[in-house]
VEXGUSE-649082 format. One record per residue (C-alpha): residue number from 1; residue in one letter; x, y, z. Coordinates in nm, 3 decimals, padded with zeros to 5 digits, always signed. Example, Ala and Ser with C-alpha at 12.3 -4.5 7.8 and 13.67 -1.06 7.14 Angstrom:
// VEXGUSE-649082
<pt 1,"A",<+01.230,-00.450,+00.780>>
<pt 2,"S",<+01.367,-00.106,+00.714>>
This chain:
// VEXGUSE-649082
<pt 1,"M",<+04.120,+00.199,-00.285>>
<pt 2,"K",<+03.765,+00.128,-00.407>>
<pt 3,"T",<+03.643,+00.140,-00.046>>
<pt 4,"V",<+03.799,+00.484,+00.012>>
<pt 5,"T",<+03.656,+00.616,-00.314>>
<pt 6,"L",<+03.313,+00.476,-00.229>>
<pt 7,"A",<+03.326,+00.622,+00.124>>
<pt 8,"L",<+03.423,+00.967,-00.010>>
<pt 9,"S",<+03.147,+00.948,-00.269>>
<pt 10,"F",<+02.887,+00.874,+00.000>>
<pt 11,"F",<+03.028,+01.157,+00.212>>
<pt 12,"F",<+02.998,+01.416,-00.066>>
<pt 13,"V",<+02.654,+01.295,-00.169>>
<pt 14,"S",<+02.532,+01.324,+00.191>>
<pt 15,"I",<+02.667,+01.680,+00.217>>
<pt 16,"I",<+02.493,+01.779,-00.104>>
<pt 17,"A",<+02.169,+01.609,+00.005>>
<pt 18,"M",<+02.167,+01.796,+00.337>>
<pt 19,"A",<+02.229,+02.135,+00.180>>
<pt 20,"Q",<+01.901,+02.321,+00.164>>
<pt 21,"E",<+01.821,+02.484,-00.163>>
<pt 22,"K",<+01.633,+02.811,-00.134>>
<pt 23,"T",<+01.276,+02.780,-00.254>>
<pt 24,"G",<+01.054,+03.078,-00.305>>
<pt 25,"I",<+01.115,+03.449,-00.282>>
<pt 26,"D",<+01.210,+03.663,+00.017>>
<pt 27,"I",<+01.022,+03.989,+00.078>>
<pt 28,"T",<+01.198,+04.231,+00.312>>
<pt 29,"I",<+01.001,+04.524,+00.450>>
<pt 30,"T",<+01.137,+04.825,+00.635>>
<pt 31,"I",<+00.929,+05.062,+00.843>>
<pt 32,"D",<+01.133,+05.361,+00.958>>
<pt 33,"N",<+00.882,+05.619,+01.077>>
<pt 34,"I",<+00.754,+05.453,+01.395>>
<pt 35,"T",<+00.674,+05.719,+01.656>>
<pt 36,"S",<+00.807,+05.530,+01.961>>
<pt 37,"N",<+01.005,+05.221,+02.058>>
<pt 38,"E",<+00.725,+05.101,+02.285>>
<pt 39,"G",<+00.551,+04.776,+02.197>>
<pt 40,"K",<+00.619,+04.586,+01.878>>
<pt 41,"V",<+00.533,+04.583,+01.509>>
<pt 42,"L",<+00.310,+04.306,+01.374>>
<pt 43,"A",<+00.307,+04.232,+01.001>>
<pt 44,"G",<+00.115,+03.984,+00.787>>
<pt 45,"L",<+00.153,+03.866,+00.429>>
<pt 46,"H",<-00.191,+03.829,+00.272>>
<pt 47,"T",<-00.364,+03.708,-00.040>>
<pt 48,"E",<-00.694,+03.855,-00.151>>
<pt 49,"D",<-00.870,+03.575,+00.040>>
<pt 50,"T",<-00.709,+03.662,+00.377>>
<pt 51,"F",<-00.676,+04.042,+00.345>>
<pt 52,"M",<-00.858,+04.223,+00.632>>
<pt 53,"K",<-01.002,+03.889,+00.749>>
<pt 54,"G",<-00.753,+03.772,+01.013>>
<pt 55,"Q",<-00.416,+03.603,+01.008>>
<pt 56,"G",<-00.204,+03.617,+00.694>>
<pt 57,"L",<-00.019,+03.338,+00.518>>
<pt 58,"Q",<+00.289,+03.443,+00.716>>
<pt 59,"N",<+00.285,+03.660,+01.027>>
<pt 60,"L",<+00.589,+03.829,+01.178>>
<pt 61,"Q",<+00.662,+04.055,+01.472>>
<pt 62,"S",<+00.959,+04.263,+01.580>>
<pt 63,"S",<+01.068,+04.487,+01.860>>
<pt 64,"I",<+01.139,+04.847,+01.760>>
<pt 65,"K",<+01.482,+05.007,+01.775>>
<pt 66,"G",<+01.534,+05.371,+01.689>>
<pt 67,"G",<+01.185,+05.399,+01.541>>
<pt 68,"K",<+01.265,+05.136,+01.278>>
<pt 69,"V",<+01.203,+04.767,+01.206>>
<pt 70,"T",<+01.302,+04.531,+00.927>>
<pt 71,"L",<+01.112,+04.206,+00.870>>
<pt 72,"T",<+01.155,+03.935,+00.605>>
<pt 73,"F",<+00.887,+03.701,+00.473>>
<pt 74,"T",<+01.061,+03.391,+00.336>>
<pt 75,"N",<+00.987,+03.126,+00.074>>
<pt 76,"V",<+00.698,+03.316,-00.085>>
<pt 77,"S",<+00.554,+03.160,-00.401>>
<pt 78,"P",<+00.487,+03.374,-00.710>>
<pt 79,"G",<+00.151,+03.549,-00.707>>
<pt 80,"N",<-00.031,+03.862,-00.588>>
<pt 81,"Y",<+00.002,+03.962,-00.223>>
<pt 82,"A",<-00.044,+04.253,+00.015>>
<pt 83,"I",<+00.131,+04.327,+00.344>>
<pt 84,"M",<-00.046,+04.477,+00.644>>
<pt 85,"A",<+00.159,+04.610,+00.937>>
<pt 86,"M",<+00.068,+04.780,+01.264>>
<pt 87,"H",<+00.241,+04.928,+01.567>>
<pt 88,"D",<+00.104,+04.729,+01.860>>
<pt 89,"A",<+00.210,+04.985,+02.120>>
<pt 90,"N",<+00.039,+04.809,+02.413>>
<pt 91,"E",<+00.135,+04.456,+02.297>>
<pt 92,"N",<-00.217,+04.313,+02.310>>
<pt 93,"N",<-00.172,+04.155,+01.961>>
<pt 94,"R",<-00.463,+04.340,+01.803>>
<pt 95,"M",<-00.558,+04.679,+01.662>>
<pt 96,"D",<-00.722,+04.911,+01.913>>
<pt 97,"Y",<-00.998,+05.148,+01.797>>
<pt 98,"Q",<-01.162,+05.469,+01.914>>
<pt 99,"A",<-01.536,+05.468,+01.987>>
<pt 100,"N",<-01.601,+05.603,+01.635>>
<pt 101,"G",<-01.412,+05.312,+01.473>>
<pt 102,"M",<-01.090,+05.500,+01.392>>
<pt 103,"P",<-00.768,+05.311,+01.474>>
<pt 104,"L",<-00.577,+05.418,+01.785>>
<pt 105,"E",<-00.254,+05.254,+01.671>>
<pt 106,"N",<-00.048,+05.337,+01.364>>
<pt 107,"Y",<-00.065,+05.102,+01.067>>
<pt 108,"G",<+00.047,+05.077,+00.707>>
<pt 109,"M",<+00.010,+04.866,+00.395>>
<pt 110,"S",<+00.221,+04.772,+00.099>>
<pt 111,"G",<+00.150,+05.029,-00.171>>
<pt 112,"N",<+00.146,+05.300,+00.100>>
<pt 113,"D",<-00.205,+05.411,+00.007>>
<pt 114,"M",<-00.317,+05.665,+00.267>>
<pt 115,"A",<-00.673,+05.714,+00.140>>
<pt 116,"M",<-00.952,+05.765,+00.390>>
<pt 117,"G",<-01.155,+05.459,+00.474>>
<pt 118,"P",<-01.058,+05.098,+00.510>>
<pt 119,"P",<-00.771,+04.974,+00.291>>
<pt 120,"T",<-00.843,+04.754,-00.008>>
<pt 121,"F",<-00.645,+04.462,-00.144>>
<pt 122,"N",<-00.618,+04.629,-00.486>>
<pt 123,"S",<-00.454,+04.941,-00.340>>
<pt 124,"A",<-00.204,+04.734,-00.139>>
<pt 125,"K",<-00.129,+04.447,-00.377>>
<pt 126,"F",<+00.201,+04.372,-00.544>>
<pt 127,"T",<+00.320,+04.084,-00.759>>
<pt 128,"V",<+00.586,+03.836,-00.656>>
<pt 129,"G",<+00.780,+03.701,-00.951>>
<pt 130,"D",<+01.118,+03.529,-00.949>>
<pt 131,"E",<+01.332,+03.788,-00.765>>
<pt 132,"D",<+01.355,+03.886,-00.398>>
<pt 133,"L",<+01.174,+04.209,-00.310>>
<pt 134,"E",<+01.246,+04.498,-00.075>>
<pt 135,"M",<+00.990,+04.763,+00.015>>
<pt 136,"N",<+00.924,+05.042,+00.262>>
<pt 137,"I",<+00.596,+05.072,+00.443>>
<pt 138,"R",<+00.487,+05.402,+00.594>>
<pt 139,"F",<+00.274,+05.441,+00.903>>
């Protein structure tokens, strides 16, 4: 009887040990005003140090269905972040620009600031606390 009890104890302990506990916060973004289903949407989660300087802490991409995408950044630690997203219509994995420096492809930021000029971290930032977040980003 002790052997059966010991075996069952090891079995339950191994199940509990293998169960993954969620760490960090999930941030789900929805973009629902994409002008076409061509290409894909690229999105990056940034800190002030990475904002407008290249790859984010997490980078996601999604195909477009019905002019809409939903993406989820997972296991995000508390802190201040910003999300940058763009419609990569020609799937070259970068923003394309006109000769005068204006973007050719649609883009958006957390905070949905549509001011003229390049976006700033302060206008796009949000704070991650201890609860999952959902937000809409407009292009």
